[in-house]
C-alpha positions as CSV (number, residue, x, y, z in Angstrom):
1,X,0.0,0.0,0.0
2,X,1.4,3.4,-1.1
3,X,0.9,6.4,1.1
4,X,0.7,9.8,-0.5
5,X,3.2,12.3,1.0
6,X,1.8,15.1,3.1
7,X,2.7,18.3,1.2
8,X,3.4,20.6,4.1
9,X,5.5,17.9,5.8
10,X,7.5,17.2,2.6
11,X,8.0,21.0,2.0
12,X,9.4,21.3,5.6
13,X,11.6,18.3,5.1
14,X,13.0,19.7,1.8
15,X,13.7,23.1,3.4
16,X,15.4,21.4,6.3
17,X,17.5,19.3,4.1
18,X,18.7,22.3,2.0
19,X,19.4,24.2,5.2
20,X,21.7,21.4,6.4
21,X,23.4,21.1,3.0
22,X,24.0,24.8,3.0
23,X,25.5,24.7,6.5
24,X,27.8,21.8,5.3
25,X,28.8,23.9,2.3
26,X,29.6,26.9,4.5
27,X,31.7,24.7,6.7
28,X,33.2,22.8,3.8
29,X,32.0,19.5,5.3
30,X,31.1,16.5,3.1
31,X,31.6,18.6,-0.1
32,X,32.9,16.5,-3.0
33,X,34.0,19.4,-5.3
34,X,35.4,22.9,-5.2
35,X,34.4,25.5,-7.8
36,X,36.8,28.2,-9.0
37,X,36.4,30.9,-11.6
38,X,39.4,30.5,-13.9
39,X,39.8,34.2,-14.6
40,X,38.8,35.3,-11.1
41,X,40.6,35.9,-7.8
42,X,41.2,32.2,-7.1
43,X,38.4,32.1,-4.5
44,X,37.4,28.5,-3.8
45,X,33.7,27.6,-3.4
46,X,33.1,24.1,-1.8
47,X,29.9,22.4,-3.1
48,X,28.0,19.2,-3.4
49,X,28.3,17.8,-6.9
50,X,24.8,16.2,-6.8
51,X,23.2,19.5,-5.8
52,X,24.9,21.4,-8.6
53,X,23.9,18.7,-11.1
54,X,20.3,18.7,-9.9
55,X,20.1,22.5,-10.2
56,X,21.5,22.9,-13.8
57,X,21.9,20.6,-16.8
58,X,25.0,22.7,-17.8
59,X,26.5,22.3,-14.3
60,X,25.7,18.6,-14.5
61,X,27.7,18.3,-17.7
62,X,30.6,20.3,-16.2
63,X,30.8,18.4,-12.9
64,X,30.4,15.0,-14.5
65,X,33.6,15.5,-16.5
66,X,35.6,17.3,-13.8
67,X,37.7,16.1,-10.8
68,X,37.4,17.6,-7.4
69,X,38.5,21.0,-8.7
70,X,35.9,22.4,-11.1
71,X,37.3,25.3,-13.0
72,X,34.6,27.5,-14.5
73,X,35.7,29.5,-17.6
74,X,32.7,31.4,-18.7
75,X,32.9,35.1,-17.9
76,X,29.3,35.2,-16.8
77,X,30.3,33.2,-13.8
78,X,32.5,35.8,-12.1
79,X,33.4,35.5,-8.5
80,X,30.6,37.8,-7.3
81,X,28.0,36.1,-9.5
82,X,29.2,32.6,-8.5
83,X,28.8,33.3,-4.8
84,X,25.2,34.6,-5.3
85,X,24.4,31.7,-7.6
86,X,25.5,29.1,-5.1
87,X,23.6,30.9,-2.4
88,X,20.5,30.6,-4.5
89,X,21.1,27.0,-5.4
90,X,21.4,26.1,-1.7
91,X,18.6,28.3,-0.3
92,X,16.2,29.3,-3.1
93,X,16.6,33.0,-1.9
94,X,17.5,35.8,-4.2
95,X,20.5,38.0,-2.9
96,X,19.8,41.3,-1.2
97,X,22.1,43.2,-3.7
98,X,19.8,43.9,-6.6
99,X,22.5,45.5,-8.7
100,X,23.8,41.9,-9.3
101,X,20.5,40.7,-10.6
102,X,21.2,41.4,-14.3
103,X,24.5,39.5,-14.1
104,X,22.9,36.7,-12.1
105,X,20.2,36.4,-14.8
106,X,22.8,36.1,-17.5
107,X,24.4,33.3,-15.5
108,X,21.0,31.6,-14.9
109,X,20.3,31.7,-18.7
110,X,23.7,30.2,-19.5
111,X,23.4,27.5,-16.9
112,X,19.7,26.8,-17.8
113,X,18.5,27.3,-14.2
114,X,14.9,27.9,-15.0
115,X,13.7,28.6,-11.4
116,X,16.2,31.4,-11.0
117,X,15.4,32.8,-14.4
118,X,11.7,32.8,-13.4
119,X,12.4,34.4,-10.0
120,X,14.5,37.2,-11.5
121,X,12.1,37.8,-14.4
122,X,9.2,38.1,-11.9
123,X,11.2,40.5,-9.8
124,X,12.1,42.5,-12.9
125,X,8.5,42.8,-14.0
126,X,7.6,43.9,-10.5
127,X,10.2,46.6,-10.2
128,X,10.7,47.9,-13.8
129,X,9.8,51.6,-13.8
130,X,7.9,53.5,-16.4
131,X,10.9,54.6,-18.5
132,X,12.2,51.1,-19.0
133,X,15.2,51.3,-16.7
134,X,16.1,48.2,-14.8
135,X,18.7,47.4,-12.2
136,X,20.2,50.9,-12.2
137,X,20.9,50.6,-15.9
138,X,19.7,51.2,-19.4
139,X,17.6,48.6,-21.3
140,X,18.4,48.2,-24.9
141,X,16.0,45.9,-26.9
142,X,17.1,43.9,-29.9
143,X,15.2,41.4,-32.0
144,X,16.3,38.3,-33.7
145,X,14.3,37.7,-36.9
146,X,15.1,34.0,-37.5
147,X,13.5,32.5,-34.3
148,X,11.2,35.4,-33.3
149,X,13.3,35.6,-30.1
150,X,13.3,38.9,-28.2
151,X,16.7,39.7,-26.6
152,X,17.2,42.5,-24.1
153,X,20.7,43.7,-23.3
154,X,21.0,45.3,-19.9
155,X,23.8,47.9,-19.6
156,X,24.5,48.3,-15.9
157,X,25.3,51.9,-14.8
158,X,25.9,52.7,-18.5
159,X,29.0,50.6,-18.5
160,X,29.4,49.0,-22.0
161,X,31.7,46.3,-20.5
162,X,29.0,45.0,-18.2
163,X,26.0,43.9,-20.2
164,X,23.9,40.8,-19.6
165,X,21.5,39.1,-22.0
166,X,18.0,37.9,-21.2
167,X,15.9,36.0,-23.6
168,X,12.1,35.8,-23.7
169,X,9.9,34.5,-26.4
170,X,7.8,37.1,-28.3
171,X,5.8,36.9,-31.4
172,X,7.5,40.0,-32.8
173,X,8.9,40.0,-36.3
174,X,10.9,43.3,-35.7
175,X,14.5,43.3,-36.8
176,X,15.5,46.8,-35.8
177,X,17.3,47.8,-32.6
178,X,15.4,50.0,-30.2
179,X,17.2,52.3,-27.7
């Protein structure tokens, strides 16, 4: 005889399990890999391989072909973004620093972490002001014609070096850039 799980109890159990895994990560206990951004400061981030793999198909591919030291090469995974990304994976909570959200969204898109993309997109829709600015920056909209995919480049603090991409499906056939 199979017993259906009690939803509130299983939610509490899942939250408790993540809380304990995060505590282990913070204390570098029972972690089976260490992440490092290759172009970064050399900061090491202990983690649990199975949790990384469960959170992202891209991370699953990376950790499955890596040893204990997992070197991340993509520039979207800078040290500051990587710390916030791991915090989200282990807690499900968005960081307090909203100025990192655009970079975090670019990393979530690259890593295919749909839940984080959804959370950041929902926050964006909630806080985007009337003139289209977002995360203390300037929004530039571009359109791809071939797949009807709308791409928005977010330039943070008007710094052309720090742009992040977000993609969302649209039915638009526009091919011109808007500014």
